[in-house]
C-alpha positions in Angstrom: -1.4 27.8 30.2 0.6 25.7 32.7 -0.8 22.5 31.2 0.3 23.6 27.7 3.8 24.4 28.9 3.9 21.1 30.8 3.1 19.1 27.7 5.6 21.0 25.6 8.3 20.6 28.2 7.4 16.9 28.6 7.7 16.2 24.9 11.0 18.0 24.7 12.2 16.0 27.7 10.9 12.8 26.1 13.0 13.5 23.0 16.1 14.2 25.1 15.6 11.2 27.3 14.9 8.8 24.4 18.0 9.9 22.6 20.2 9.6 25.7 18.8 6.1 26.5 19.5 4.9 22.9 23.0 6.2 23.2 23.7 4.5 26.5 22.4 1.0 25.7 21.7 -1.0 22.6 18.9 -3.3 23.8 15.3 -2.7 24.5 15.4 0.4 22.2 12.9 -0.6 19.5 11.4 2.5 18.0 7.9 1.9 19.2 8.6 0.9 22.8 11.3 3.5 23.2 8.9 6.3 21.9 6.1 5.2 24.2 8.2 4.9 27.3 10.0 8.2 26.6 6.8 10.1 26.2 5.4 8.8 29.5 8.7 9.5 31.3 9.1 12.9 29.7 5.6 14.0 30.6 6.2 13.0 34.2 9.4 15.0 34.7 7.9 18.4 35.4 4.9 17.3 37.6 7.3 15.2 39.7 9.7 18.2 39.9 6.9 20.4 41.2 6.1 17.9 43.8 9.7 17.7 44.8 9.9 21.5 45.1 6.9 21.5 47.4 8.3 18.8 49.6 11.7 20.6 49.8 9.9 24.0 50.3 11.7 25.4 47.2 10.0 28.5 45.9 9.4 28.4 42.1 9.5 32.0 40.9 8.3 33.1 37.5 5.2 32.1 35.4 7.2 29.7 33.1 9.4 26.7 33.8 13.2 27.5 33.9 12.6 31.3 33.7 13.4 32.8 37.1 14.1 29.4 38.6 16.0 29.5 41.8 19.4 27.9 42.2 18.1 25.1 44.5 15.2 24.4 42.1 17.6 24.1 39.1 19.9 21.8 41.0 17.0 19.5 42.1 15.5 19.5 38.6 18.8 18.4 37.0 19.1 15.6 39.5 15.6 14.4 38.9 16.1 14.7 35.1 19.2 12.5 35.4 17.4 10.0 37.6 14.6 9.8 35.1 17.2 8.7 32.5 18.4 6.0 34.8 14.8 4.9 35.6 14.0 4.7 31.9 17.2 2.6 31.4 15.9 0.0 33.9 12.4 0.1 32.6 13.6 -0.7 29.1 15.8 -3.5 30.4 12.9 -4.9 32.3 10.7 -4.8 29.2 13.5 -6.5 27.3 13.8 -9.2 30.0 10.1 -10.0 29.8 9.5 -9.3 26.1 12.6 -9.4 23.9 12.8 -7.0 21.0 11.5 -8.5 17.8 8.8 -10.6 19.5 6.0 -8.7 17.9 7.5 -8.9 14.4 8.3 -12.6 14.9 4.7 -13.1 16.0 3.5 -11.3 12.9 5.7 -13.4 10.7 4.4 -16.5 12.4 0.9 -15.5 11.8 1.7 -15.0 8.1 3.0 -18.6 8.1 -0.2 -20.1 9.4 -1.3 -21.3 5.9 2.1 -23.0 5.5 1.9 -24.5 9.0 -1.6 -25.8 8.2 -0.5 -27.5 5.0 2.5 -29.0 6.9 0.3 -30.4 9.6 -2.2 -31.8 7.1 0.7 -33.4 5.1 2.2 -34.9 8.3 -1.3 -36.3 9.0 -1.3 -38.0 5.6 2.1 -39.5 6.2 1.1 -40.8 9.6 -2.0 -42.4 8.0 0.4 -44.1 5.5 2.5 -45.4 8.4 -0.6 -46.8 10.1 -1.9 -48.4 6.8 1.4 -50.2 6.2 1.9 -51.0 9.9 5.2 -49.1 10.3 4.3 -47.0 13.3 5.4 -49.7 15.7 8.9 -49.7 14.2 9.3 -46.0 15.1 9.2 -46.8 18.8 12.5 -46.7 20.8 12.4 -50.4 21.2 10.8 -53.0 19.0 8.9 -55.7 21.0 10.6 -59.1 21.1 7.7 -60.8 19.4 7.9 -58.5 16.4 11.7 -59.0 16.1 11.1 -62.7 16.0 8.2 -62.9 13.6 9.1 -60.0 11.2 12.3 -60.2 9.1 14.4 -57.2 8.1 13.5 -57.9 4.5 9.8 -57.6 5.2 10.3 -54.3 7.0 12.4 -53.0 4.1 9.8 -54.1 1.5 6.9 -52.6 3.5 8.8 -49.3 4.0 9.5 -49.2 0.2 5.8 -49.6 -0.5 5.0 -46.8 2.0 7.5 -44.5 0.4 6.1 -45.2 -3.1 2.6 -44.3 -1.8 3.8 -41.1 -0.1 4.6 -39.4 -3.4 7.6 -38.3 -5.5 9.6 -36.7 -2.7 9.7 -39.9 -0.6 10.3 -42.1 -3.7 13.3 -40.0 -4.5 14.3 -40.1 -0.9 14.3 -43.9 -0.9 16.3 -43.9 -4.1 18.8 -41.5 -2.6 19.1 -43.5 0.6 19.8 -46.6 -1.5 23.0 -45.0 -2.6 24.1 -44.6 1.1 24.9 -48.2 2.0 26.9 -46.7 4.9 23.6 -45.6 6.5 21.2 -48.5 6.2 21.2 -52.3 6.1 21.7 -54.1 2.8 18.1 -55.2 2.7 16.9 -51.6 2.6 19.5 -50.8 0.0 18.2 -53.6 -2.3 14.5 -52.7 -1.8 15.0 -49.0 -2.1 17.2 -49.4 -5.3 14.2 -51.0 -7.0 11.8 -48.3 -5.8 9.7 -46.9 -8.6 6.5 -44.9 -8.5 3.9 -46.1 -11.0 0.8 -43.9 -10.7 -2.2 -43.3 -13.0 -1.6 -40.6 -15.6 -3.3 -37.2 -15.4 -5.5 -36.1 -18.3 -3.9 -34.2 -21.1 -6.0 -31.1 -20.2 -4.0 -30.8 -16.9 -0.5 -31.0 -18.5 -1.4 -29.0 -21.7 -0.8 -25.6 -20.0 2.7 -26.7 -18.9 3.6 -27.9 -22.4 2.2 -24.8 -24.2 3.8 -22.5 -21.7 7.2 -24.0 -22.5 6.6 -24.0 -26.3 5.0 -20.6 -26.4 2.4 -22.0 -28.8 -0.5 -24.4 -28.9 0.3 -28.1 -29.2 -1.4 -28.2 -32.6 0.9 -25.5 -34.0 4.0 -27.7 -33.1 2.8 -31.3 -33.5 1.0 -33.0 -36.4 0.0 -35.8 -34.0 -0.1 -35.9 -30.2 -1.3 -38.9 -28.3 -3.6 -38.1 -25.4 -2.8 -41.4 -23.6 0.8 -41.3 -22.3 3.3 -44.1 -23.1 4.3 -44.2 -19.4 3.5 -42.3 -16.2 5.2 -41.9 -12.9 4.9 -39.6 -9.9 7.2 -37.0 -11.4 6.3 -36.9 -15.1 4.5 -38.7 -17.9 5.6 -39.3 -21.5 3.5 -38.7 -24.6 4.2 -39.8 -28.1 4.0 -37.0 -30.7 4.9 -36.4 -34.4 6.3 -33.0 -35.3 5.2 -31.1 -38.4 8.6 -32.1 -39.9 7.4 -35.7 -39.7 9.9 -36.7 -36.9 8.5 -39.0 -34.2 9.3 -37.7 -30.7 8.4 -38.3 -27.1 7.3 -35.4 -24.8 8.2 -35.8 -21.2 6.3 -33.3 -19.0 6.2 -32.8 -15.3 2.9 -33.2 -13.5 1.2 -29.9 -12.6 1.7 -28.6 -9.0 4.5 -31.1 -8.5 6.9 -28.4 -7.3 4.5 -27.2 -4.7 4.2 -30.7 -3.2 7.9 -31.2 -3.3 8.5 -27.9 -1.5 6.0 -28.8 1.2 7.6 -32.3 1.7 11.1 -30.8 1.6 10.1 -28.4 4.4 8.8 -31.3 6.5 12.0 -33.4 5.9 14.2 -30.5 7.0 12.2 -29.8 10.1 12.4 -33.5 11.1 16.1 -33.7 10.3 16.9 -30.6 12.4 14.7 -32.0 15.3 16.5 -35.4 15.1 19.9 -33.8 15.1 19.0 -31.8 18.2 17.8 -34.8 20.1 19.5 -37.9 18.8 23.2 -38.6 18.9 23.1 -40.9 15.9 21.7 -38.0 13.8 24.5 -35.7 14.9 27.1 -38.4 14.3 26.1 -38.8 10.6 25.3 -35.2 10.0 21.7 -35.8 9.2 20.8 -32.2 8.3 23.6 -32.0 5.8 22.6 -35.3 4.2 19.0 -34.2 3.9 20.0 -30.8 2.5 22.2 -32.6 0.0 19.3 -34.8 -1.0 17.0 -31.8 -1.4 19.5 -30.0 -3.5 19.9 -33.0 -5.8 16.1 -33.4 -6.0 15.7 -29.7 -7.0 18.4 -30.2 -9.7 16.7 -33.3 -11.0 13.3 -31.5 -11.2 14.9 -28.9 -13.4 15.0 -30.6 -16.8 17.6 -28.1 -18.1 20.3 -30.1 -16.2 19.0 -33.4 -17.8 19.1 -31.7 -21.2 22.8 -30.7 -20.7 23.7 -34.2 -19.5 22.0 -35.9 -22.4 23.6 -33.6 -24.9 27.1 -34.2 -23.4 26.8 -38.0 -23.2 25.4 -38.1 -26.7 28.3 -36.1 -28.1 30.8 -38.4 -26.4 29.0 -41.4 -27.8 28.9 -40.0 -31.3 32.6 -39.5 -31.2 32.9 -43.3 -31.1 31.3 -44.6 -34.4 29.7 -48.0 -35.1 28.2 -48.4 -31.6 25.1 -50.5 -31.1 24.0 -48.0 -28.3 22.3 -44.8 -29.0 21.3 -41.8 -26.9 18.3 -39.8 -28.2 18.7 -36.3 -29.6 17.0 -33.5 -27.6 15.0 -30.8 -29.3 16.3 -28.0 -27.1 14.2 -25.3 -28.7 11.1 -27.2 -27.5 12.5 -28.2 -24.1 12.7 -26.3 -20.8 12.6 -26.6 -17.1 9.4 -28.8 -17.0 9.3 -30.3 -20.5 11.8 -32.4 -22.6 11.2 -33.2 -26.2 13.5 -35.9 -27.7 13.5 -38.3 -30.5 11.7 -41.5 -29.8 13.9 -44.6 -29.4 12.7 -47.6 -31.3 11.8 -50.8 -29.5 10.6 -51.5 -26.0 12.0 -51.0 -22.5 14.2 -54.0 -21.5 11.8 -54.6 -18.5 9.1 -55.5 -21.1 11.3 -56.6 -23.9 11.0 -60.4 -23.7 9.2 -60.5 -27.1 11.9 -58.4 -28.8 14.8 -60.4 -27.2 13.1 -63.7 -28.1 13.4 -62.8 -31.8 17.1 -62.1 -31.6 19.9 -64.6 -31.9 22.2 -65.5 -29.0 25.1 -63.9 -30.7 23.2 -60.6 -31.3 22.1 -60.5 -27.6 25.7 -61.1 -26.5 26.9 -58.3 -28.8 24.3 -55.9 -27.4 25.3 -56.7 -23.8 29.0 -56.1 -24.6 28.2 -52.9 -26.4 26.2 -51.6 -23.4 29.0 -52.5 -21.0 31.6 -50.7 -23.1 29.5 -47.5 -23.4 28.8 -47.4 -19.7 32.4 -48.3 -18.7 33.7 -45.5 -20.9 31.3 -43.0 -19.4 32.3 -44.0 -15.9 36.0 -44.7 -16.3 37.0 -42.2 -19.0 34.6 -39.3 -19.0 33.7 -39.5 -15.3 30.0 -38.7 -16.0 27.8 -41.8 -16.3 24.2 -42.9 -16.3 23.5 -43.7 -12.7 20.1 -45.4 -13.0 20.6 -48.2 -15.6 17.6 -50.3 -14.5 15.8 -52.2 -17.2 13.1 -49.5 -17.6 15.7 -47.0 -18.8 17.2 -49.3 -21.5 15.4 -49.6 -24.9 15.9 -52.7 -27.1 14.8 -52.9 -30.7 14.2 -55.7 -33.3 17.3 -54.4 -35.1 19.5 -55.5 -32.1 20.1 -51.8 -31.1 20.0 -50.3 -27.6 18.8 -46.9 -26.6 19.5 -45.2 -23.2 16.9 -42.8 -21.8 16.2 -40.7 -18.7 19.5 -39.0 -17.8 18.0 -37.2 -14.8 20.3 -39.1 -12.5 23.9 -39.1 -13.4 27.0 -39.9 -11.4 30.3 -38.1 -11.4 33.7 -39.5 -10.5 37.0 -37.6 -10.5 40.0 -39.0 -12.2 41.5 -40.6 -9.1 38.3 -42.4 -8.1 37.8 -43.6 -11.8 41.3 -45.1 -11.7 40.6 -46.8 -8.3 37.3 -48.3 -9.4 38.9 -49.8 -12.6 41.9 -51.1 -10.5 39.4 -52.7 -8.1 37.6 -54.5 -11.0 40.9 -55.6 -12.6 42.2 -56.8 -9.2 39.0 -58.8 -8.7 39.3 -60.4 -12.2 43.0 -61.3 -11.5 42.4 -62.4 -7.9 45.1 -59.9 -6.7 44.1 -59.1 -3.1 47.1 -56.6 -2.6 46.0 -54.5 -5.6 42.4 -54.6 -4.5 43.4 -53.6 -0.9 45.3 -50.6 -2.3 42.3 -49.5 -4.3 40.0 -49.9 -1.3 42.2 -47.8 0.9 42.6 -45.1 -1.7 38.8 -45.0 -2.3 37.7 -45.1 1.3 40.6 -43.6 3.2 43.0 -45.1 5.8 41.4 -45.6 9.2 43.5 -45.1 12.4 44.8 -48.3 13.8 43.8 -50.4 10.7 45.5 -53.7 10.2 46.5 -53.8 6.5 47.2 -57.5 6.6 43.7 -58.2 8.0 42.1 -56.0 5.3 44.1 -57.8 2.6 43.2 -61.2 3.9 39.4 -60.4 4.2 39.3 -58.8 0.7 41.1 -61.9 -0.6 38.6 -64.2 1.0 35.7 -62.2 -0.6 37.4 -62.4 -4.0 38.0 -66.2 -3.7 34.3 -66.7 -2.9 33.3 -65.2 -6.2 36.1 -66.5 -8.4 35.7 -68.1 -11.8 33.3 -71.0 -12.0 32.3 -70.6 -8.4 30.9 -67.2 -9.0 27.6 -68.2 -10.5 26.9 -70.5 -7.6 28.0 -67.9 -5.1 25.9 -65.2 -6.7 22.8 -67.3 -6.7 19.7 -66.1 -8.4 19.9 -62.5 -7.1 22.7 -61.3 -9.3 26.1 -61.9 -10.8 29.6 -62.3 -9.4 30.2 -58.5 -9.4 27.0 -57.8 -7.6 27.8 -60.4 -4.9 31.4 -59.1 -4.6 30.4 -55.5 -4.2 27.7 -56.4 -1.8 30.1 -58.3 0.5 32.8 -55.7 0.0 30.5 -52.9 1.1 29.5 -54.9 4.2 33.1 -55.4 5.1 34.0 -51.8 4.5 31.2 -50.5 6.6 31.8 -53.0 9.4 35.4 -51.8 9.7 34.5 -48.1 10.0 35.5 -46.9 6.5 33.7 -43.9 5.2 31.7 -44.3 2.0 31.8 -41.3 -0.3 28.5 -40.6 -2.0 30.0 -40.6 -5.5 31.7 -44.0 -5.0 28.5 -45.5 -3.6 26.6 -44.3 -6.7 29.2 -45.9 -8.9 29.0 -49.2 -7.1 25.2 -49.1 -7.3 25.4 -48.3 -11.1 27.7 -51.3 -11.6 25.4 -53.7 -9.8 22.4 -52.3 -11.6 24.2 -52.6 -14.9 25.1 -56.2 -14.3 21.4 -57.0 -13.7 20.5 -55.4 -17.0 23.3 -57.2 -18.9 22.0 -60.5 -17.6 18.5 -59.6 -18.9 20.0 -58.9 -22.3 22.2 -62.0 -22.3 21.7 -64.6 -19.5 25.3 -65.8 -20.0 26.7 -62.2 -19.7 29.7 -62.1 -17.4 30.6 -58.6 -16.3 34.0 -59.7 -15.0 34.7 -61.4 -18.3 33.9 -58.1 -20.0 36.3 -56.4 -17.6 38.9 -58.9 -18.5 38.4 -58.3 -22.2 38.2 -54.5 -22.1 39.8 -53.5 -18.8 43.3 -53.0 -20.0 42.2 -51.1 -23.0 40.1 -48.8 -20.8 43.1 -48.4 -18.4 45.4 -47.6 -21.3 42.9 -45.0 -22.7 42.6 -43.4 -19.2 46.5 -43.2 -19.1 47.0 -41.8 -22.6 50.3 -40.0 -23.2 48.5 -36.8 -24.1 46.5 -36.8 -20.8 49.6 -37.6 -18.8 51.5 -34.7 -20.5 48.6 -32.3 -19.8 48.4 -33.3 -16.2 52.2 -32.9 -15.8 52.1 -29.5 -17.3 49.3 -28.5 -15.0 51.1 -29.8 -12.0 54.3 -28.0 -13.1 52.4 -24.7 -13.5 50.9 -25.1 -10.0 54.1 -26.1 -8.2 56.6 -24.0 -10.2 56.2 -20.8 -8.1 56.5 -22.7 -4.9 59.7 -24.5 -6.0 61.2 -21.3 -7.3 60.5 -19.5 -4.0 61.9 -22.4 -1.9 65.5 -21.2 -1.6 64.4 -17.8 -0.3 62.1 -19.3 2.3 64.8 -21.8 3.3 67.2 -18.8 3.7 64.7 -17.0 6.0 64.3 -20.1 8.2 68.1 -20.5 8.5 68.5 -16.8 9.4 65.8 -17.0 12.1 67.6 -20.1 13.5 70.9 -18.3 13.7 69.2 -15.2 15.4 67.2 -17.4 17.7 64.0 -15.7 16.6 62.3 -18.7 15.0 58.6 -18.7 16.0 56.6 -21.8 15.4 52.8 -21.1 15.4 50.3 -23.3 17.1 47.7 -24.7 14.8 44.2 -23.6 15.7 45.3 -20.9 18.3 43.9 -17.5 17.4 45.9 -15.0 19.5 43.9 -12.0 18.4 40.7 -13.8 19.5 42.1 -14.6 22.9 43.4 -11.1 23.3 40.0 -9.6 22.5 38.3 -12.1 24.8 40.6 -11.3 27.7 40.2 -7.5 27.2 36.4 -7.8 27.1 36.3 -9.9 30.3 38.7 -7.5 32.1 36.7 -4.4 30.9 33.4 -5.9 32.2 35.0 -6.9 35.5 36.4 -3.4 36.0 33.0 -1.9 35.2 31.2 -4.2 37.6 33.7 -3.3 40.4 33.4 0.4 39.6 29.6 0.3 39.5 29.5 -1.5 42.8 31.8 1.0 44.4 29.8 4.0 43.1 26.6 2.5 44.4 28.0 1.8 47.9 29.7 5.3 48.0 26.5 7.0 47.0 24.5 5.2 49.6 27.0 6.1 52.3 27.2 9.7 51.3 23.4 10.0 51.4 23.3 8.3 54.8 25.5 11.0 56.3 23.3 14.1 56.6 25.8 17.0 57.0 27.1 19.9 55.0 25.5 23.2 54.0 21.8 22.9 53.2 20.7 23.2 49.6 17.0 23.2 50.5 14.9 22.2 53.4 15.9 18.7 54.4 18.5 18.4 51.6 22.2 18.9 52.3 25.0 19.3 49.8 26.6 15.9 50.9 23.3 14.1 50.4 22.7 15.8 47.0 26.1 14.7 45.6 25.6 11.3 47.1 22.5 10.9 45.0 24.6 11.8 41.9 27.3 9.2 42.8 24.5 6.6 43.3 23.0 7.6 40.0 26.4 7.1 38.3 26.7 3.6 39.7 23.2 2.7 38.6 23.7 3.9 35.1 27.1 2.0 34.9 25.4 -1.1 36.2 22.7 -0.8 33.5 25.4 -0.5 30.8 27.1 -3.6 32.1 23.8 -5.5 32.1 22.8 -4.6 28.6 25.2 -6.9 26.7 23.9 -9.9 28.6 20.4 -9.1 27.5 21.6 -8.5 23.9 23.0 -12.0 23.8 19.7 -13.3 25.3 17.8 -11.5 22.6 19.9 -13.1 19.9 19.3 -16.5 21.3 15.5 -15.8 21.6 15.4 -14.7 17.9 17.2 -17.9 16.8 14.7 -20.0 18.9 11.8 -18.2 17.3 13.1 -18.8 13.8 
């Protein structure tokens, strides 16, 4: 019977103690650990109390606990009960110190991630094998041996790195292409090699991509197409293109993503983010350029590019803009949106061949026809970039179709650039200034594009820009450009080098526009070896500038500005009157930027409160010890005086207050531990 009542009393005490502990502190009170510790402590209270009664020679009357309990027994029991609460507080804090809350759940989550961890390790092993195969591991060392620096050029390293990226798969191919747009990050040799990075891989059988196509169409291929070529026209690491004929008789191309591509991209993206975060924690250069943000931006753009619905919208918008300008030699294919989706695009087939393999087609055209094609291509791209602000950002020769009828088709709008109105105006002004050899206008455009750096010498900038323009002026341009590109390519290459050497910041959108211009010039020269991009700027630049500054657009911008600033202007007299009144009263208060008074007040209050609690806890502990040391006063039980008894209560109060002060520090530690585990 005593055992039963002991268990019942212990469970009741466990409930009371557990609730009180959770109310006193907010750490170390996970449901499982708190329940277990409370049961152990609760079941121990009554047996310990009986032992204390025996030591103090207190007689426990009555067959049941609490019934008929003497006054000394009740007083001792209350003291022990309170001390058990304090003991449990420190037990929970000790457990929290050794094993922070959430450790088990974090361990369980980590165990569930083992398959992902295994795939990551395996993929990292594959990448390391590629580094070894292409001889790149030695360049990852902190310092490159002198012999290597002497015998291996930067161009060779860039070329080998591009080959390794191409072999590593779609994520790293796209990474190389993305990095090529950031001339502010890497040397020019890497920019050139990565800009030409393409991923030609063997096609997968139709049986592997058929489920992707039919899932998008919601019907078998035979129900939609009268013909469908099993062998693709082209294949890359992202997708492959098949020729087909619809039942309506229209010839189309079907661009379909490779199966399981997204899974591979997700795995590689996870690896890139882990590496970026690790570099940013350990390397100052990574923190300086914000490597994690750059990688996250690349992964976001890659995810957008792999969703063909964005490419469908971009193709439709650029086609609509082109159709509003009749009699153009350039065409953009029509997309069959009802047959297209996230992983499949169906569009009309452009006649002819890609410019990269169009020597036979171009050889059958007259010089005049080729010149007209080059000029038409320039005008279309210039209007996209400088008027609409949305332009084809990957105009390499593989994305330009040429036909026997002297017509051009633009394909693959997965990568587009976007320039706001101010950047569009500055890019055009820079081209016009280059054409007219006006270094002052070019300098103004450069400063507006890239920002004004502290301590910059404007005359020095103007002089250097002028020297670069003179190097590529007029008849000298061809010689200066050499065989690698035209005058515009050379100008932009040297201008970028100058900009980066002088600490200017390169916006990603502007870098993409510069790269598109240099890529366009290469394609123009393939169409017409005598093509002069600057001559085209001279012929069409003022017309483009006039169109971008049309009276209607100026009026619309003026109305928008007036609507935005009207309320501010209307309220200005009232605000000015308030300022004058405060000046007259001597109550003008000028705030300090970045100074949060409320935050400082809260911080000071918190620090003062904790300091007062620490002082009070220390005082209570010392007072309790002193009171217990002086053994005088009326006896409460054998060997226990009233002064000693109340000293134990004072000491208990100090211990509990100390635990409450200690708890927030452990709470902060737990938060840091959880972040580290994540």
